[in-house]
N, C-alpha and C positions, 0 to 999 in steps of 0.2 A: 734495280737501283743502279744509277750510273755513277761513274767515278772518273778519275783522271789517270791517264797514262803519261808519265813524264819520260822524255827521251833526251839524253845529254849528247850533244854533238857541237861543242863550243869551239869550232874550228873555222876553216875558210870556205871559199866558194866551191872548189872541187870536192872538198870533204863532204859538204852538204849534198851535192848531186849524186855522190856514190852511195848514199844511204836512202835514196828515194825508194828503191824496191823494198827495203826493210821497213820503212815508214808505211808503205802501202800494205805490207803484210800485217803490221800492227792494226791498221785501220780495219782491214777485213776481219781480223780476229776479234776486235773489240768495237763493233759498229756503233754501240750505244754510249761509248765512253768518249771523253774529251782528250784528244791527243795534243799534248803540249810539248813543243820542241824548245829546249834550252840551247840557244845559239846566239852568235853576235847580232846585235840590232841592225848592223849594216847589211845583213842579208834579208831584211824584211820583205823587200820587193820580190825576191825570188821565192821566199817561203810562201808568199801569197799564191804562187802558182802550183804549189804542191798540194794536191787534193786530199792528201792523207793527214794534213796538219790543221788543227783548229785554232791554235794560238802559238805565237812566238813569245817565249820568256827570255827577254834580253839577258844574255850571259856572255861576258867578254872572254872568258877562258876558265881554266881550272882555278878553283878557289873563289869564283865569282857567282856561283849558283846560289840564289836566294829563293826558296820555295815558299810561297804564301799559302795560307789556308790549311785545310785538312790534308793529312798525308795522302799521297797518290796510292792507288791500289797496286800499281806496277811502275817501277822505275827501270829504265832500260839504258844500259851503258853502251852507246854506240860511239863513244869518244876514243877509247884506246885500251891499253892493257896495263897501265900503271896504277899504283895504289891511290893516287890523288883523285882520279875520277870516281873510283869506288867510294872513297871517303865522302866526296861531295854528295853522292846519291844516298849513302847511308844516313847522312844528316837530315834527309827529308822524312825519315821514318816510314818509308814506303812499306806497304804490306809485303810485297815481293820485290826482290832486286834481281834482275837478269843481267849477268855480266860474264866475261871470261874469268877463269880462275886466276887467283894470284896468291903467292905463298904468304903474304901478309894477312890474308883472310882465309885461313884453312877451313873454316866452317861454311864458306860461301861456295855453293856448287856452280858448275858452269864448265864449258869446254876449255881445253887448253888452247892458248894462243898459238897460231901458226904463222910463221913469217913468209911461207911460200904460197900464200893465197892471194887471189885478186881481191882488191878492197871491197868490191861489191859482194862477192861471194862470201867474204868473211862475216859480214853482218847478217846476211841471209842464213848462214850456217848457225850463227848464234841464236837466232830466232827458232830455227828448226830444232835446236837442242831442247827447246821448251815446247816442242810440238806446235809451233806457229809457222804456217806455210808462207814462203816469200818467193817471188819470181824474180831472179836476177836480171831478167830481160826488161823488167818494167821500169825503164829509165826515162822514157819520154815525158816531156812537159807540154802543156798547151802553150800556144803562142802568147807572148806578153801582150797585155792590154795597151801598153804604151806604143805609140807610133814610132817606127824606126826613123832616125834622122836621114838615112839613105837606104835604098833597096838594091839588091842584086850586085853588091860590091864584093870585092875580094878583101877580106879582113886579114891583116897581118899583125900579129901580136908578138913583138920580139922580147918582151920582158918575161921574167920568171922570179919566183920567190928567192932563189939562191943562185949565185953565179955559176954553180956547177951545171945548172939546167939551162943556161942562156947560150944559145947558138950565136956566133959572132954577128954584130950589127951589119958588117959589110956583106955577109952572105944573105941575110934577110933583104938587104938593099938590092942585091942582084936579082933575087927572086921578084921583088916588087917592081924593079925596072923592066924586067922582061915580060912580066904579066901585064904591066901597063902598056908596053909596046905592042902587045897582042890585042889592045883595045879595051882592056878591063879597067874599070874604075877601082883603084887600089887605095885603101885607107889603112892607117896605122893607129892601133889602139894601145892603151896603157893606163896606168894609174898616174895621178899627178906627179909622183916621184919619178915616174918613168918618162916624163915629157922630154928631157934631154935625149934619152935613147931613141924615142920615137921620132923626134925631130931630126936626129942624125940619120936614121934610116931613110926618112923621107927625102932629106937633102941629097944623100948619096944616090938615091933612086931617081932624082929629078922630079919629085912630086911636089905639088903646090902646098903651101901651108894649110889650105883647107882640107887636105887629106889627113892631117894629124888630128885624131880624136883623143889622144892621151890627155887626161886631165879635164876633158870637156864632157864626159859622160858619167852619169851616176850608174849604179848597177842596172836600174830599170832600162835606161837608154842603151847601155852596152848589150844587155840581153836582147833587146829589140833589134839592134844592129846585127847581132850574130844570127838571130832567128830569120831575118830577111836577107841574109847574105847569100851570094852564090858559092862562096868557098871561104874557109878559115885556114890559115897557115900559122902554126904556133908550136911552142914546145910543150913540155909536160906541165900544163897550167890549168887553172880553173876555166879559162876561155875554151880550151879544148873540150872540157866536160860540158860547157854550154852548147857547143856544136853537136855533141852527142845527144844532149837532152832535147834539142830542137830539130834534130834530123838534118842539120846543115852539113854538107860535105866538108871534109877536113883532111889536111895533111898535118900529121903530128910528129914532131921530132923528139924522140925519147932518148934519154941518157941523163944520168947514170942509172936511173930506175927503169927496168924493163916494162914494156907495155902489158905483159901478162900479169902485172901487179896493179897498174893504174890506167891502162889504156881502154879504148872502146871495146865492145863485145867483138869476139872473133867473127861473128856472123854479120856484123855491120858492114855492108858492101860499100857504103859511101864514105868510109873513114879509112885512111891509109896511115898506119903507124910505122914510121921508119926507126930502125934501131940497129946499131952495129953489133950488138951481142956482148958488150963489155959492161959488167956491173961495177959501179963505183960508189963513192960517197956523195949522196944527194945534197949534202950541206957544205960541200967544199967551196973554197973562195975563188975558184977558177973553173972555166968550162971543162967538163969531163972529157978525157981523151976519146972515149967512145962516141960522145956527141959530136966531137970535132971530125970524126971519120965520115960523118954524113956530109955529102956535097950538094951544092945548089942544083946540079944537074939532076940528082935524084928527086929533089923536091919539085923541080919544074916538070919532070916526067910524070910524077904522081899527080900534080895539079892538072896537067893537060889531060890525063886520063879521066879525072873526075869532072873536068869541064867539057869533055868530049871534043878535044882538039888534038891536033898534031903537035908533037914536040918541036919546039924551035931549035934551030942550030945556029951556032955563032954567039 
């Protein structure tokens, strides 16, 4: 008899991509069950590429989970460590709830939450506590079905969710300008709210308005652009996780969160994670001091290495 496996991960783009190995572990463990992912509806185009998910249950965040029908046979908390996510899943009356332990629910078994783990490893470890195998390296996604608006471009994504993670626009502009001078087609991506930032980077870099894709791509087109790109340059953002998922070479600027928590696998040769070694507040309202220690020369050298070119001087 088949049943439903409900997985809660009502967060953002990068958050979704880091649980792909865990989702695949669940699919392998329960091949005859329907795997339902509770996540924001805005991620639907990307969820469609995850072979381990049968259905997206639109869920905007904590407190928004509405489970229809019979209780799932298993509910899996891949959302976080707080009591809110546990309460949301308990409300579904699932036969079994798999979650990290929390003091508000002393009768609920599960592993202790650890802050010192990579996000991918964290969720694989949770499954392994229930004797469900998961391969942390199983991060790759198939190419998007949507055609990319351009191919073989250098994608520069200067935005980030919080100011603490945003490298200065003028530094992104220098990288864009020099890569453009080397003959690469450079494009600037971002959300509609990041259009002023993207336009500023393009203008400082001497790029034409056609190079600005911020606000002009939905998630499907952005994913296709990244999948067909020659290189991605960005901070600690969901776009960096897209590059990992599609095997697109990337230069990733980390700070204040270290790459051993949210970066690409250490074995990934086509991804260079730059980090100064200072851990700070990822939600601060100004660029992290450690992030500011990263210089354009470092980014350009890493980009040249991935593109198979000599480093420019001057």
